[in-house]
Each structure stands twice: as structure tokens, then as C-alpha cells.
ZAMARGU-4260 file (C-alpha; in steps of 0.2 Angstrom, whole numbers, plus 5000, padded with zeros to 4 digits):
<rodrens>
0) 5000/5000/5000 | 5008/5016/4994 | 5008/5033/5003 | 4993/5044/4999 | 4994/5061/4992
5) 4983/5074/4998 | 4979/5091/4989 | 4977/5106/5001 | 4972/5124/4995 | 4978/5139/5006
10) 4971/5156/5000 | 4972/5150/4982 | 4988/5142/4983 | 4990/5123/4980 | 5001/5111/4991
15) 5004/5093/4990 | 5006/5084/5006 | 5012/5065/5007 | 5002/5056/5021 | 5010/5040/5027
20) 5000/5025/5022 | 4990/5016/5035 | 4995/4998/5037 | 4983/4983/5037 | 4986/4965/5043
25) 4984/4951/5030 | 4984/4932/5034 | 4989/4920/5021 | 4975/4907/5018 | 4981/4896/5004
30) 4989/4880/5008 | 5003/4883/4995 | 5003/4899/4984 | 5011/4915/4979 | 5012/4931/4988
35) 5006/4942/4974 | 4989/4933/4972 | 4976/4943/4982 | 4965/4927/4982 | 4978/4919/4994
40) 4975/4932/5008 | 4962/4937/5020 | 4961/4955/5027 | 4947/4964/5035 | 4949/4977/5022
45) 4946/4964/5008 | 4960/4973/4998 | 4974/4965/4988 | 4989/4958/4996 | 5002/4964/5009
50) 5012/4979/5003 | 5023/4993/5010 | 5015/4997/5027 | 5007/4981/5030 | 5009/4966/5041
55) 5009/4948/5033 | 5005/4933/5043 | 5010/4916/5037 | 5001/4903/5048 | 5008/4886/5053
60) 5006/4873/5039 | 5004/4887/5025 | 5018/4889/5012 | 5019/4907/5004 | 5031/4911/4990
65) 5038/4927/4984 | 5041/4921/4966 | 5033/4930/4952 | 5037/4948/4957 | 5047/4958/4971
70) 5036/4961/4986 | 5035/4973/5001 | 5029/4972/5019 | 5033/4982/5035 | 5032/4966/5046
75) 5031/4947/5043 | 5025/4935/5056 | 5030/4917/5050 | 5024/4902/5058 | 5023/4892/5042
80) 5035/4893/5027 | 5039/4909/5017 | 5050/4906/5002 | 5059/4920/4993 | 5062/4912/4976
85) 5073/4922/4964 | 5065/4938/4969 | 5066/4952/4982 | 5056/4955/4998 | 5058/4972/5005
90) 5055/4972/5024 | 5053/4986/5036 | 5049/5005/5034 | 5060/5019/5029 | 5059/5030/5045
95) 5060/5018/5060 | 5064/5001/5067 | 5052/4987/5065 | 5051/4969/5073 | 5046/4954/5063
100) 5044/4936/5070 | 5049/4919/5062 | 5044/4904/5072 | 5043/4894/5056 | 5055/4894/5041
105) 5060/4907/5028 | 5070/4900/5014 | 5080/4908/5000 | 5081/4900/4983 | 5091/4905/4967
110) 5082/4905/4950 | 5092/4908/4934 | 5107/4915/4944 | 5097/4927/4954 | 5097/4924/4972
115) 5082/4926/4984 | 5084/4943/4992 | 5079/4951/5009 | 5081/4970/5008 | 5079/4978/5025
120) 5073/4996/5028 | 5080/5005/5043 | 5083/4992/5057 | 5074/4976/5055 | 5073/4964/5070
125) 5069/4946/5067 | 5065/4937/5083 | 5057/4920/5087 | 5063/4902/5087 | 5063/4899/5068
130) 5076/4898/5054 | 5081/4908/5039 | 5089/4896/5028 | 5098/4895/5011 | 5106/4878/5015
135) 5111/4868/5000 | 5109/4853/5012 | 5091/4856/5011 | 5090/4860/4992 | 5104/4862/4980
140) 5096/4878/4972 | 5095/4887/4989 | 5105/4903/4990 | 5101/4920/4997 | 5106/4938/4999
145) 5102/4950/5013 | 5106/4969/5010 | 5099/4986/5013 | 5085/4993/5003 | 5088/5006/4990
150) 5079/5015/4976 | 5082/5028/4963 | 5074/5045/4966 | 5075/5062/4958 | 5079/5069/4941
155) 5093/5066/4937 | 5091/5050/4947 | 5101/5047/4963 | 5102/5030/4972 | 5095/5032/4990
160) 5098/5019/5003 | 5086/5017/5017 | 5092/5002/5026 | 5103/5001/5041 | 5104/4982/5045
165) 5096/4966/5052 | 5095/4961/5070 | 5094/4942/5075 | 5085/4940/5091 | 5078/4926/5103
170) 5084/4910/5096 | 5083/4914/5077 | 5096/4905/5066 | 5102/4912/5049 | 5111/4898/5039
175) 5117/4892/5023 | 5124/4900/5007 | 5121/4918/5010 | 5129/4935/5004 | 5127/4947/5018
180) 5128/4965/5012 | 5122/4975/5027 | 5126/4978/5046 | 5121/4963/5057 | 5118/4962/5076
185) 5116/4945/5083 | 5108/4944/5100 | 5114/4932/5114 | 5105/4916/5109 | 5103/4919/5090
190) 5116/4913/5078 | 5123/4913/5060 | 5126/4894/5056 | 5136/4885/5042 | 5133/4867/5044
195) 5133/4859/5027 | 5149/4855/5016 | 5142/4864/5001 | 5137/4880/5009 | 5147/4896/5009
200) 5142/4911/5020 | 5150/4927/5013 | 5150/4943/5024 | 5153/4958/5013 | 5161/4948/4998
205) 5161/4964/4987 | 5166/4982/4991 | 5150/4991/4996 | 5145/5009/4992 | 5163/5016/4988
210) 5172/5005/5001 | 5159/5005/5015 | 5159/4989/5026 | 5148/4977/5035 | 5148/4980/5054
215) 5147/4965/5066 | 5138/4968/5082 | 5130/4959/5097 | 5135/4945/5109 | 5127/4930/5099
220) 5138/4918/5088 | 5145/4913/5071 | 5145/4894/5071 | 5154/4884/5058 | 5152/4865/5058
225) 5155/4862/5039 | 5156/4872/5024 | 5164/4889/5024 | 5161/4906/5033 | 5171/4920/5024
230) 5174/4938/5031 | 5180/4951/5019 | 5175/4969/5020 | 5170/4970/5038 | 5171/4981/5053
235) 5169/4976/5071 | 5158/4985/5085 | 5164/4985/5103 | 5154/4970/5106 | 5156/4957/5092
240) 5148/4940/5090 | 5160/4926/5095 | 5166/4913/5083 | 5164/4894/5086 | 5173/4883/5074
245) 5170/4864/5075 | 5173/4860/5057 | 5173/4867/5040 | 5183/4883/5036 | 5183/4900/5044
250) 5192/4912/5031 | 5198/4930/5033 | 5201/4940/5017 | 5204/4959/5015 | 5197/4967/4999
255) 5210/4978/4990 | 5207/4997/4992 | 5194/4995/5006 | 5206/5000/5020 | 5198/4986/5031
260) 5210/4977/5043 | 5207/4963/5056 | 5217/4972/5069 | 5213/4973/5088 | 5195/4966/5085
265) 5186/4962/5101 | 5181/4944/5096 | 5182/4928/5106 | 5186/4913/5096 | 5183/4895/5101
270) 5190/4881/5090 | 5188/4863/5092 | 5190/4857/5074 | 5190/4863/5056 | 5202/4875/5048
275) 5205/4894/5052 | 5212/4902/5036 | 5220/4919/5039 | 5225/4928/5023 | 5227/4946/5031
280) 5235/4951/5047 | 5225/4947/5062 | 5225/4953/5080 | 5211/4949/5093 | 5208/4955/5110
285) 5195/4941/5115 | 5208/4927/5115 | 5208/4910/5107 | 5202/4894/5115 | 5210/4880/5105
290) 5208/4861/5107 | 5208/4855/5089 | 5209/4859/5071 | 5221/4869/5060 | 5226/4887/5059
295) 5234/4892/5042 | 5242/4909/5041 | 5247/4916/5024 | 5265/4920/5020 | 5271/4936/5027
300) 5255/4938/5038 | 5254/4937/5056 | 5240/4931/5069 | 5240/4937/5087 | 5228/4932/5100
305) 5227/4944/5116 | 5217/4941/5131 | 5209/4955/5140
</rodrens>
């Protein structure tokens, strides 16, 4: 639902005022269907399907797919299954933080080389006990991307970015083959997990917006049991999610000309297996708890683990 435009007349002068849209709540009623079909939704307004200012509810046992077109919602509440299939779901609002809930499953699927994409407006918190997954162990075509929402505005057009980042709360898990291109905060019990040999979770694998970076924040965890977790153009907040490596690979790479370094980062690393592949100078202030696995440091690079 787009914002409404109201025409006001003051003493013969005409003014256009944009009034924020009033959001409605939509409940998905089809057993299995697409987001963009209004027959698949129930709302007291009887209108269309969820859009910009609306809340979308996917009940338990229902499967909704963002498949034919890109879609928008302010809030999602997923107890069933929501698939983002080669398209983009823009979530949140441009002028304030929002909280969505996932107690079921949100999956990301690639179609024709285009990944399913979640684009966040402002700060988007996702809480609950569910999973956001792009794990190839579930489906070989699964692959996702999470980034900030942007659009062209003005004449000549200028690209305006509205998003800030995503916050994982409660016990929500984000896992699989994902490209993360926005700030992320991981709360205490939430996690980013890589646990399938075919999965690669990339954090900022391209330079963003003229060398900007992805910021890692929170006291949750990055967990690697199989596959690979790769950090590239990243920056670290004062509180940084700890890294737990039991298998697979944890890789650190610096992107040329991004001026990002893995120095004095406040991260705690626990390693019981797997390979820690360090391709850029590393120093941490959270220490290393090591009981197994292998640490590989590239030629002419150093790795230092300090304890504070």
C-alpha cells in the first residue's frame, strides 16, 4: 500500500502533502501459493495483498512464495513457510525500526542465477525460534542475499539507501549459502550457522558503496560446523559475536582498496576442529580457546591472540 497524496488549498495556493499509508494486517489462507495473488490472503479490508505498510501473517502449515514479482511488507509473522524464490522481499519501513517474528521457516532460493533477496529498511529485528535458511543441504538451488533497501529518486536519478541492518533476536538462526551486504547484530541466543559442506556464507564479499563495510555487532555467535564462513569487507563493533569453529573453514580476506583490517578486534574465538584460514594480518583482544583443528596463516602475515 503506497503513501497517499493529499491536495490542500491555502488562499488560492495549491500544496501537495504526502500522508503515510495506514497499514493493514493480511493472513495467508492458501495451503501453498504466491504472495502476489490477492485470492491467497484474508484481510478485514478485503483489499489486495500485503504491501509497503502492511503486516503479513503466514500461519503454521501454510507455504507462501515470493516468486513472480518483488514484494514489500513492513512486518512478517511466519509460523509456516515463506519462500523468497529468485525475487526480492523488502521488509521494514524507511523511517523507523520494526520487529518481525519467524517461528517457522524462511527460505531463499536461486532462480536463473538470481538469488532470493531480503532487503531491509532502517533496522529490522527478526525474533522468534525459527530459521532463515539457504542451506544447500536442504535444496541444492538454495542461495540468498540480505542487503539494505535502496531505490532511485529524483531527476537526474540518485540512488537512495534506506536500510541500516538486520538484528537476529531470541533463538533465530540464519544459515546456509548467503551473501550478507548490510550491518548485522546477533543477540545472545541467536546465531549465524554454516553446517553443510556445500554452503558458503559470505560477509561483505564485494566492496559496498565506495568502500563501506559490514559492521558486526552483538553477543550471539557465528557457528561453523561444515562448509565455509568468509569475512571480507567487515568492521567490528565494541561487542562482536563470538566465533565457534568445530569443522569446515573460517576464512579471513581483505578486499583491496577497502582499508579494512582485522586488527585489535574484540572477538572471542573457540576452536575445536576445522580450519582457520588467515589471509590478512589478524589481532584479537578476545583470545583463542583452542583444542583442535588447524590454523593456516598466509605467507608474510601474522596472527596474534590477546586476552583482556
